[in-house]
C-alpha positions in Angstrom: 1.2 -63.9 13.2 -0.4 -63.5 9.8 -1.6 -60.1 8.4 -5.2 -61.2 8.9 -4.7 -62.1 12.5 -3.0 -58.8 13.3 -5.8 -57.0 11.4 -8.4 -58.8 13.5 -6.7 -57.8 16.8 -7.6 -54.2 15.9 -11.1 -55.1 14.8 -11.7 -56.8 18.1 -10.2 -53.9 20.0 -12.5 -51.4 18.3 -15.5 -53.6 19.0 -14.6 -54.1 22.7 -13.8 -50.4 23.2 -17.3 -49.6 21.8 -16.3 -48.1 18.5 -17.8 -50.8 16.3 -21.2 -52.4 16.9 -22.0 -56.0 16.2 -22.7 -55.3 12.5 -21.8 -51.7 11.9 -18.5 -50.0 11.1 -15.7 -51.2 9.0 -11.9 -51.4 8.9 -9.3 -51.8 6.1 -5.6 -52.0 5.7 -3.6 -51.4 2.5 -0.9 -54.0 1.6 0.8 -52.9 -1.7 -2.0 -52.5 -4.3 -4.4 -54.7 -2.3 -6.8 -53.9 0.5 -7.7 -56.2 3.4 -11.2 -55.2 4.5 -14.0 -56.4 6.8 -16.9 -58.2 5.1 -20.5 -56.8 5.1 -23.1 -57.9 7.7 -20.9 -60.1 9.8 -20.6 -59.9 13.6 -17.3 -58.1 14.3 -16.2 -59.9 17.5 -16.6 -63.3 15.8 -14.8 -62.6 12.5 -12.2 -65.2 11.5 -9.2 -64.7 9.1 -11.1 -66.8 6.5 -14.0 -64.3 6.5 -11.9 -61.3 5.7 -12.0 -60.0 2.1 -9.1 -58.9 -0.1 -10.0 -56.4 -2.8 -8.0 -54.4 -5.4 -8.1 -50.6 -5.7 -11.1 -51.0 -8.1 -13.1 -52.9 -5.5 -12.8 -56.3 -7.2 -12.7 -59.2 -4.8 -9.3 -61.0 -5.1 -9.6 -63.4 -2.2 -12.4 -64.3 0.2 -15.9 -65.8 -0.3 -17.9 -62.9 1.3 -18.8 -59.5 0.0 -16.7 -56.5 1.3 -18.3 -53.9 3.5 -20.8 -51.6 1.6 -18.4 -48.8 2.3 -15.6 -50.4 0.2 -15.8 -47.4 -2.2 -14.9 -45.0 0.5 -11.9 -47.0 1.6 -10.6 -47.4 -2.0 -11.2 -43.7 -2.8 -9.1 -42.7 0.3 -6.2 -45.0 -0.6 -6.2 -43.7 -4.2 -5.9 -40.0 -3.0 -3.6 -40.7 -0.1 -0.7 -43.1 -0.9 0.7 -42.4 2.6 -2.4 -44.0 4.2 -2.0 -47.7 5.2 -5.2 -48.1 7.2 -8.8 -46.7 7.3 -11.2 -47.1 10.2 -14.9 -46.1 9.9 -17.0 -46.2 13.1 -20.4 -45.0 14.1 -19.3 -43.4 17.4 -22.4 -41.5 18.5 -20.9 -38.6 20.5 -18.4 -37.3 17.9 -21.2 -37.7 15.3 -23.7 -35.6 17.1 -21.2 -33.0 18.2 -19.5 -32.7 14.7 -18.5 -29.0 14.4 -18.6 -28.4 18.2 -15.6 -30.5 19.1 -12.9 -28.4 20.5 -9.5 -29.9 19.4 -7.6 -27.5 21.7 -9.2 -28.9 24.9 -6.7 -31.7 25.2 -3.1 -30.8 24.3 -2.0 -34.2 23.1 -4.9 -34.5 20.7 -3.5 -32.0 18.2 -0.3 -34.0 18.0 -2.0 -37.3 17.6 -4.5 -36.1 15.0 -1.9 -34.2 12.9 -4.7 -32.1 11.3 -8.0 -30.5 11.8 -11.2 -32.6 12.0 -13.1 -32.3 8.7 -16.9 -32.4 8.7 -18.7 -34.0 5.7 -22.4 -33.1 5.2 -24.9 -36.0 5.2 -24.7 -38.2 2.1 -26.4 -41.5 1.9 -24.1 -44.3 3.2 -22.5 -46.8 0.8 -22.6 -44.4 -2.2 -19.9 -43.3 -4.6 -20.9 -39.7 -3.8 -20.1 -40.3 -0.1 -16.9 -42.1 -1.0 -15.6 -39.1 -3.0 -16.7 -36.5 -0.4 -14.9 -38.4 2.4 -11.8 -38.9 0.2 -11.7 -35.2 -0.7 -12.1 -34.2 3.0 -9.3 -36.5 4.0 -6.9 -35.2 1.3 -5.8 -32.6 3.9 -7.0 -34.2 7.1 -6.6 -37.4 9.0 -10.1 -37.5 10.5 -13.6 -36.7 9.1 -16.9 -36.7 10.9 -19.7 -37.7 8.6 -23.0 -35.9 9.6 -25.6 -38.3 10.9 -23.3 -41.3 10.0 -20.0 -41.6 11.9 -16.3 -41.1 11.9 -13.5 -42.0 9.6 -9.8 -41.9 10.6 -6.8 -42.8 8.5 -3.2 -43.6 9.5 0.1 -45.0 8.3 -1.0 -48.2 10.0 -3.9 -49.6 12.0 -2.4 -48.4 15.3 -2.4 -44.8 14.2 -5.9 -44.9 12.6 -7.4 -46.6 15.7 -5.7 -44.1 18.0 -7.2 -41.2 16.1 -10.7 -42.7 16.5 -10.1 -42.9 20.2 -8.6 -39.4 20.4 -11.7 -37.9 18.7 -14.0 -39.8 21.1 -12.0 -38.4 24.0 -12.2 -34.9 22.5 -15.9 -35.2 22.1 -16.3 -36.3 25.7 -14.0 -33.6 27.0 -15.9 -30.9 25.0 -19.2 -32.2 26.3 -17.9 -32.1 29.9 -16.5 -28.7 29.6 -19.7 -27.4 28.1 -21.8 -28.9 30.9 -19.5 -27.7 33.6 -19.4 -24.1 32.2 -23.2 -24.1 32.1 -23.4 -25.3 35.7 -20.9 -22.7 36.9 -23.2 -19.8 35.6 
């Protein structure tokens, strides 16, 4: 299986699990000094290996005929600050986004182990900007997950499996926190 085919398995998984929408969200994987990244404005469940884009750590397209995601700056900024990171996943999961600071990471014991850090919260900054890229990269210098106010979620990992798992763990934590909050209100 090629790198591109393996990459697309995770993109399809994220889409089918509801973390990516048809056109929103983006995924990348670092391979040496190159980054394999999803293209902009293309339906995620129908992407083919030929539609993927390879960029360098300055954002220049090396291979591929499409433009990289508009969030390519964020992916590259993270890779520059975190040489241990091999994959970045950016979703627009609604529940973690609206709950941001209220997520209780202690509510599920395995979550702390999977996340390996706190969940950073980044104030709202216009999507696709260099300012957002730097703010997210700074937040992820010491953390593996960041919630971007009014925007979404970014998780990093040594590989795609770890980054995708962190997205799913934060979604589970957000749901568990919501359920616990509702149940405690009903018990009063």
